[in-house]
C-alpha positions as CSV (number, residue, x, y, z in Angstrom):
1,M,65.2,94.9,126.5
2,T,68.2,96.5,128.3
3,T,66.7,100.0,127.9
4,A,63.5,98.8,129.7
5,K,65.6,97.3,132.5
6,T,67.6,100.5,132.8
7,K,64.4,102.7,133.0
8,V,62.9,100.3,135.6
9,S,66.1,100.4,137.6
10,T,66.3,104.2,137.5
11,I,62.7,104.5,138.6
12,A,63.2,102.0,141.4
13,T,66.3,103.9,142.6
14,V,64.4,107.2,142.6
15,I,61.5,105.7,144.6
16,V,63.8,104.1,147.1
17,A,65.7,107.4,147.6
18,L,62.5,109.3,148.1
19,F,61.3,106.7,150.5
20,I,64.5,106.9,152.6
21,F,64.5,110.7,152.8
22,T,60.9,111.1,153.6
23,N,60.5,108.7,156.5
24,C,62.7,110.5,159.0
25,L,62.2,113.6,161.1
26,I,65.1,115.7,162.3
27,S,65.1,118.7,164.6
28,Y,67.6,120.5,166.7
29,K,67.0,121.2,170.4
30,D,66.8,124.9,171.3
31,H,67.0,126.0,167.7
32,P,63.7,126.9,166.2
33,K,63.5,127.8,162.5
34,I,64.3,131.4,161.8
35,L,64.9,133.6,158.7
36,P,68.5,133.7,157.4
37,L,70.8,135.9,159.4
38,P,71.8,139.2,157.7
39,S,75.3,140.2,156.8
40,E,77.1,142.9,158.7
41,E,78.5,145.9,157.0
42,K,82.2,145.4,156.2
43,T,83.8,148.1,158.4
44,N,86.8,146.5,160.0
45,D,90.1,146.5,158.2
46,T,91.8,144.1,160.6
47,N,93.0,140.7,159.2
48,F,90.6,137.9,160.0
49,V,91.6,134.3,159.4
50,Y,89.4,131.3,160.1
51,A,90.3,127.6,160.2
52,L,87.5,125.1,159.4
53,P,87.4,121.4,160.4
54,T,86.7,118.4,158.3
55,F,83.4,117.2,159.5
56,P,83.6,113.9,161.3
57,Q,80.5,112.4,159.6
58,M,78.2,113.2,156.7
59,N,78.1,117.0,156.3
60,L,74.5,118.3,156.1
61,G,75.6,121.9,155.5
62,G,77.4,122.8,158.7
63,R,80.8,123.4,157.1
64,E,79.4,125.5,154.3
65,A,77.5,127.6,156.9
66,L,80.6,128.3,158.9
67,K,82.6,129.3,155.7
68,N,79.7,131.5,154.5
69,Y,79.4,133.2,157.8
70,F,83.1,133.9,158.2
71,Q,83.5,135.0,154.6
72,N,80.3,137.0,154.1
73,K,78.5,137.8,157.3
74,T,81.2,139.3,159.6
75,R,82.2,142.9,159.6
76,F,85.8,142.1,158.5
77,K,86.9,143.2,155.1
78,N,90.1,141.0,154.9
79,T,88.8,137.5,155.6
80,V,90.7,134.4,154.5
81,E,90.7,130.7,155.3
82,G,93.9,129.5,156.8
83,V,95.6,127.9,159.8
84,D,98.4,130.3,160.7
85,V,97.9,132.7,163.6
86,P,98.5,136.2,162.3
87,K,100.8,138.5,164.3
88,S,98.3,141.3,163.7
89,G,94.6,140.4,163.5
90,Y,92.4,137.4,164.4
91,L,92.3,133.7,163.9
92,V,89.2,131.7,164.8
93,N,90.0,127.9,164.7
94,V,86.8,125.9,164.7
95,K,86.8,122.3,166.0
96,V,83.7,120.1,165.5
97,N,83.2,116.7,167.1
98,Y,80.2,114.6,166.2
99,R,78.3,113.2,169.2
100,S,77.0,109.7,168.3
101,P,73.6,108.4,169.4
102,S,73.5,106.2,172.5
103,P,74.5,102.6,172.0
104,E,70.8,101.6,172.4
105,A,69.7,104.1,169.8
106,T,72.4,103.0,167.4
107,V,71.1,99.4,167.7
108,F,67.5,100.5,167.0
109,L,68.6,102.7,164.1
110,G,70.4,99.8,162.6
111,I,67.4,97.4,163.0
112,S,65.0,100.0,161.7
113,T,67.2,100.6,158.6
114,L,67.5,96.8,158.0
115,T,63.7,96.5,158.1
116,A,63.2,99.4,155.6
117,T,62.0,101.4,158.6
118,L,59.0,99.1,159.3
119,L,60.3,99.3,162.9
120,P,60.7,102.8,164.4
121,A,63.9,104.2,165.8
122,W,65.0,107.5,167.4
123,S,67.8,109.3,169.0
124,T,67.8,112.3,171.2
125,Q,71.5,112.5,172.2
126,D,73.4,112.9,169.0
127,G,74.6,116.2,167.5
128,Y,77.8,118.2,167.7
129,D,80.2,119.7,170.2
130,V,81.6,122.8,168.6
131,Q,84.7,124.7,169.9
132,Y,85.9,128.1,168.7
133,L,89.5,129.0,169.6
134,L,90.1,132.7,169.3
135,Y,93.5,134.2,168.8
136,K,94.2,138.0,168.7
137,D,97.5,139.5,167.6
138,G,99.3,136.1,167.8
139,K,98.0,135.2,171.3
140,K,95.1,132.9,172.3
141,V,92.5,135.0,174.1
142,G,89.6,132.5,174.5
143,T,88.0,129.2,174.0
144,Y,84.2,129.0,173.5
145,D,82.3,125.7,173.7
146,Y,78.8,125.0,172.3
147,H,76.7,121.9,172.2
148,I,74.2,121.1,169.5
149,F,71.7,118.4,170.3
150,R,69.7,116.8,167.5
151,N,66.5,114.7,167.7
152,Y,66.2,112.1,165.0
153,A,63.5,109.6,164.3
154,Q,62.7,107.3,161.4
155,W,59.7,105.1,160.8
156,L,57.7,104.2,157.7
157,L,54.6,105.9,159.2
158,F,56.4,109.3,159.2
159,V,56.1,109.6,155.4
160,P,52.8,111.5,155.6
161,I,54.3,114.0,158.1
162,S,57.7,114.4,156.6
163,W,56.8,118.0,155.7
164,Y,57.6,118.7,159.4
165,N,61.3,118.8,158.4
166,F,60.6,122.1,156.5
167,E,59.4,123.6,159.7
168,T,62.5,122.9,161.7
169,A,66.0,124.5,161.6
170,T,68.5,122.9,159.2
171,E,72.1,122.0,160.2
172,R,73.2,125.0,158.1
173,E,71.0,127.4,160.1
174,V,72.1,125.9,163.5
175,F,75.8,126.3,162.7
176,E,75.2,129.8,161.5
177,R,73.3,130.7,164.7
178,T,76.0,129.1,166.8
179,T,78.7,131.2,165.1
180,L,76.6,134.3,165.7
181,K,76.4,133.3,169.4
182,F,80.2,132.9,169.4
183,F,80.7,136.5,168.1
184,E,78.2,137.8,170.7
185,D,80.1,135.9,173.5
186,A,83.5,137.0,172.3
187,K,82.6,140.7,171.5
188,E,85.0,142.0,174.2
189,H,87.9,140.8,172.1
190,F,86.7,142.3,168.8
């Protein structure tokens, strides 16, 4: 009897989890889906240190994307994670602040969640504010600010079109692209 209850409980949990993750649509403004960015050839012997933040909310791959980009996709051979500004070389200190949905959107998201998404909810203002602080040879040489806006919607009727999420950029891809943009904007210092 307990085995049957355990199996039913496990099956119910899987069904609820699938339901929760297939009735929402997420996209990032100004960030269409693209192929993964290639790695650069490791040609620069200069020390490169990067400091990563603790993400202020549930991490959907942004922190891992930053770490992977700094560790594997830059042209620096000597890349380490740390917080100390090197006397010779670079430090990039990344700050990430989560931008919450508007108060109205938060209320509707709560009501939608409480009704098992029978009622729709959406947000167009949440996302991240990302700041890259660049230090070169012990001195701060620049601050670069980027804003990532996310569209989020949830509703029971979105289950049949949840495949749309595979056609949009992921948080990981967006943070990778934002880091590439930082390197392009700061190229005068490298």
